[in-house]
C-alpha positions in Angstrom: -91.8 -112.2 63.7 -93.2 -108.9 65.8 -94.7 -106.1 63.2 -92.8 -103.7 64.2 -89.9 -104.4 62.7 -89.2 -106.2 59.9 -85.9 -107.4 58.6 -83.9 -108.0 55.6 -80.8 -111.0 55.6 -78.0 -110.3 53.2 -74.4 -112.2 53.3 -72.7 -111.3 51.8 -68.1 -112.1 52.3 -68.8 -112.8 56.2 -70.7 -109.7 57.2 -74.6 -110.7 57.8 -77.0 -107.1 57.3 -80.0 -107.1 59.2 -82.6 -104.0 58.0 -85.1 -103.4 60.9 -86.7 -100.8 62.5 -86.3 -100.8 66.1 -87.6 -99.1 69.5 -86.2 -96.4 72.1 -85.4 -99.4 74.7 -84.2 -102.5 72.3 -79.8 -103.1 71.7 -79.0 -101.9 68.2 -76.4 -104.7 68.2 -77.9 -108.2 68.2 -77.3 -110.2 71.5 -75.5 -113.7 70.3 -75.8 -115.9 73.4 -72.1 -117.0 74.5 -70.7 -114.2 72.4 -70.3 -110.4 73.7 -70.4 -107.6 72.3 -66.8 -107.0 71.1 -67.2 -103.2 69.6 -70.0 -101.0 68.0 -70.2 -97.6 66.1 -72.3 -95.7 63.6 -71.2 -95.0 60.2 -73.1 -92.5 58.0 -74.6 -95.2 55.3 -72.6 -98.0 53.9 -70.1 -98.9 55.9 -68.1 -99.7 52.3 -68.4 -96.4 52.5 -66.2 -95.3 55.4 -67.6 -92.6 57.5 -66.7 -94.0 60.4 -68.5 -91.2 63.0 -67.5 -90.8 66.5 -68.7 -89.9 69.3 -70.4 -86.8 70.3 -69.4 -88.0 73.4 -66.6 -90.5 74.6 -66.3 -92.2 77.8 -64.5 -95.1 79.6 -68.8 -96.9 80.3 -70.1 -93.7 78.7 -70.9 -92.5 75.4 -73.2 -91.0 72.8 -73.9 -90.9 69.2 -76.5 -88.1 68.0 -77.7 -88.8 65.0 -80.4 -86.5 63.1 -78.7 -84.6 61.1 -77.2 -87.2 59.1 -81.4 -87.9 58.2 -81.7 -84.8 58.3 -78.8 -84.8 54.9 -81.4 -87.5 53.1 -78.9 -90.0 54.0 -79.3 -92.9 57.0 -77.2 -94.8 59.6 -75.4 -98.0 59.6 -74.1 -99.7 62.1 -71.7 -102.2 62.5 -71.5 -104.2 65.5 -68.7 -107.4 65.8 -68.5 -109.6 68.3 -64.7 -111.6 69.2 -65.2 -115.4 67.4 -64.6 -112.6 64.6 -68.4 -111.9 62.9 -69.8 -108.8 61.9 -73.2 -108.0 61.4 -74.1 -104.1 60.1 -77.6 -102.7 61.2 -78.9 -100.6 58.7 -80.8 -97.7 60.6 -84.2 -97.2 58.1 -86.0 -94.6 59.9 -83.9 -91.8 61.7 -82.6 -92.4 65.1 -82.4 -89.7 66.6 -79.6 -91.3 69.8 -77.6 -94.3 70.2 -75.9 -94.3 73.9 -73.2 -97.0 75.1 -72.2 -99.1 78.8 -69.7 -101.4 79.6 -70.6 -102.6 82.9 -68.4 -104.0 85.8 -67.9 -106.8 84.3 -66.8 -104.5 80.7 -70.0 -105.7 78.9 -71.0 -102.7 76.2 -74.5 -102.5 75.5 -75.5 -100.0 72.4 -79.2 -98.4 72.8 -80.5 -96.7 70.1 -83.9 -93.8 70.2 
């Protein structure tokens, strides 16, 4: 494990929670071999609070969420990642993130990167 990433794993009710620091080029959702990302979206705080955030720009193949205002208000962002096999991973973004972008490739592969 690199020194610029810290992971805290907690398994509750089938949801894996990861707290991490991500680099500008990191995908926010863990890459799972043979299980491409099905859905990913940010929450203002914990997903249990049901404060999902809508994209600032939403297109078929590209979109993004501006997230600085959440941190400015003293809160944090959690990204929920869902896979076709039913696995759900919540990634708590502890450090300030300006923006998360999603892209959907020609092969319909979803990728989410936060900076």
